[in-house]
C-alpha positions in Angstrom: 0.0 0.0 0.0 1.4 3.4 -1.0 1.2 6.0 1.8 1.0 9.7 1.1 3.8 11.7 2.7 2.7 13.5 5.9 3.2 16.9 4.3 0.6 16.1 1.6 -2.0 15.1 4.2 -1.9 18.4 6.0 -3.2 21.6 4.3 -2.4 24.9 5.8 -5.8 26.2 5.0 -7.3 23.6 7.3 -5.3 24.9 10.3 -6.3 27.9 12.4 -3.5 30.4 13.0 -5.0 31.2 16.4 -4.0 27.7 17.5 -0.4 27.9 16.1 2.8 29.4 17.4 6.2 30.2 15.8 9.2 28.5 17.5 12.6 29.9 16.7 15.3 27.4 17.6 18.9 28.3 18.5 19.3 31.6 16.7 21.6 32.8 19.4 25.0 34.2 18.6 27.1 31.1 19.1 25.2 29.5 16.2 23.9 32.4 14.1 26.6 35.1 14.2 30.0 34.8 12.5 31.9 35.3 15.8 30.0 32.3 17.3 32.0 29.3 18.6 29.6 26.9 16.8 28.7 29.2 13.9 26.4 27.7 11.3 27.3 29.5 8.0 23.9 28.7 6.4 22.1 30.5 9.1 22.9 33.8 7.5 20.6 32.9 4.6 17.6 32.5 6.8 17.7 35.6 8.9 15.6 37.7 6.5 12.9 35.0 6.2 12.8 34.7 10.0 12.3 38.5 10.3 9.4 38.2 7.9 7.9 35.3 9.7 8.2 36.9 13.2 6.6 40.1 12.0 3.8 38.3 10.2 3.1 36.3 13.4 3.1 39.3 15.6 0.8 41.2 13.2 -1.7 38.4 13.4 -1.4 37.6 17.1 0.4 34.3 16.6 2.8 33.7 19.6 6.5 33.9 18.9 8.7 31.6 21.0 12.5 31.5 21.2 14.4 28.4 22.3 17.9 29.3 23.3 20.5 26.6 24.0 22.3 27.6 27.2 24.2 25.7 29.9 25.2 26.4 33.5 28.9 27.4 33.9 29.4 24.5 36.4 28.6 22.0 33.6 25.9 20.3 35.8 23.3 20.3 33.1 25.5 19.5 30.1 25.5 15.7 30.0 26.4 14.1 26.7 25.4 17.3 24.9 28.4 19.0 26.4 30.8 16.0 26.5 30.8 15.4 22.8 31.1 19.1 21.8 34.4 20.3 23.0 33.6 24.1 22.9 30.6 23.5 25.2 32.6 21.4 27.7 35.4 23.9 27.6 32.8 26.6 28.4 33.6 28.4 25.2 30.1 28.1 23.8 26.5 28.1 25.0 27.1 29.2 28.5 24.5 31.2 30.5 25.3 34.9 30.8 27.7 35.1 27.9 27.3 36.9 24.5 27.0 33.5 22.8 23.5 32.9 24.1 22.2 36.3 23.2 19.8 36.2 20.2 20.9 37.4 16.8 20.7 41.2 16.7 18.1 41.2 13.8 15.9 38.7 15.7 15.5 40.4 19.1 12.3 39.4 20.9 9.5 41.9 21.5 8.0 42.3 25.0 5.1 39.9 24.2 7.4 37.1 22.9 8.5 34.2 25.1 12.1 33.2 25.5 13.3 30.1 27.3 16.5 28.1 27.6 17.0 24.5 26.6 19.9 22.1 27.3 19.3 19.4 24.8 18.6 19.2 21.1 14.9 18.7 21.7 13.4 22.0 22.7 10.7 20.2 24.7 13.0 18.2 26.9 13.2 19.6 30.4 11.8 23.0 29.3 8.6 25.0 29.6 7.7 24.4 26.0 5.4 21.4 26.7 3.4 23.5 29.2 3.3 26.5 26.9 1.9 24.5 24.0 -0.8 23.1 26.3 -1.7 26.4 28.0 -1.8 28.2 24.6 -4.1 25.3 23.3 -1.9 24.9 20.2 -2.6 22.3 17.5 0.4 23.2 15.3 4.0 24.6 15.8 5.9 26.4 13.1 9.5 25.5 13.4 12.5 27.5 12.1 16.2 28.0 13.1 19.3 25.9 13.4 20.4 23.2 12.9 17.9 21.5 10.4 19.0 17.9 11.0 19.8 18.3 14.7 17.8 20.6 17.1 15.1 21.4 14.6 14.6 17.8 13.6 14.6 16.6 17.3 12.0 19.3 18.2 9.8 18.5 15.2 9.8 14.8 16.2 9.0 15.7 19.8 6.1 17.9 18.6 4.7 15.1 16.5 4.9 12.7 19.4 2.8 15.2 21.4 0.1 15.3 18.6 1.1 18.8 17.6 1.3 19.3 13.8 4.9 20.5 13.0 5.1 23.0 10.2 8.7 23.2 9.0 9.6 26.3 7.0 11.9 24.9 4.4 13.7 28.2 3.7 13.7 29.0 7.4 15.9 26.2 8.7 19.7 26.1 8.4 21.7 22.9 7.9 25.3 21.8 8.6 27.4 19.5 6.4 27.8 15.9 7.7 31.2 14.2 7.9 31.9 10.8 6.5 31.2 8.2 9.2 31.4 5.3 6.8 28.7 6.1 4.3 30.2 9.2 2.6 30.1 12.8 3.6 27.1 15.1 2.9 27.3 18.7 2.0 25.0 21.2 3.8 22.7 21.2 0.8 22.6 17.4 0.7 22.0 17.2 4.4 19.1 19.8 4.1 17.5 17.9 1.2 17.7 14.6 3.1 16.4 16.0 6.4 13.5 17.8 4.9 12.5 14.8 2.8 12.5 12.6 5.9 10.6 15.1 7.9 8.0 15.8 5.2 7.5 12.1 4.6 6.8 11.1 8.2 6.6 14.0 10.7 5.8 17.5 9.3 4.0 19.8 7.0 6.6 21.5 4.8 6.0 25.1 3.6 8.0 28.1 2.5 8.1 31.5 4.2 5.9 33.0 1.5 3.3 30.2 1.9 3.2 30.6 5.7 2.9 34.4 5.5 0.2 34.2 2.8 -1.7 31.7 5.0 -1.5 34.0 8.0 -2.7 37.0 6.0 -5.7 35.1 4.4 -6.8 33.2 7.5 -6.5 35.9 10.1 
């Protein structure tokens, strides 16, 4: 039996923007600014789209949430996330109170936006996000940010497992290349294509920035 990809089963027009929120994942300086210790070069290409999306959401009273990866200086909350990333364990990246966890200067939150810290790839794990989605009575979560195949993917899967419809903005997520671990290396573009194909097939509705903004303007 041939199954339709998840993305083809979900139509934006069938969703109510009043029951959605925008989640911006890890657009803090260590990931999204050139000086960052864990800089994701492809993040530069999504900043303008994220600005458009945040403005469209605010204009239509869609909550804007920011998940910021930040650890305690004493390493007590790092776990494997810190141990396998030397800059984190060395306290050179993603440490509370440092410039590296400040949001990208073009994506500063507004007073009504919600900012919270996370310590794992999954933005739900051990954070207030699960409570927020329930208190806001959300049925869908628009996901953007870095890194497509790491924190964004982990968060999309976690949303799906909570019966939230993830909407991944395909030109609003930034990938990293993948090294060869026995099956060949992947360029950033190849990693993006594979991650989005996987997510769209099983876990998420895929849409572009233009499609999401048009949906908000016509449904609100």
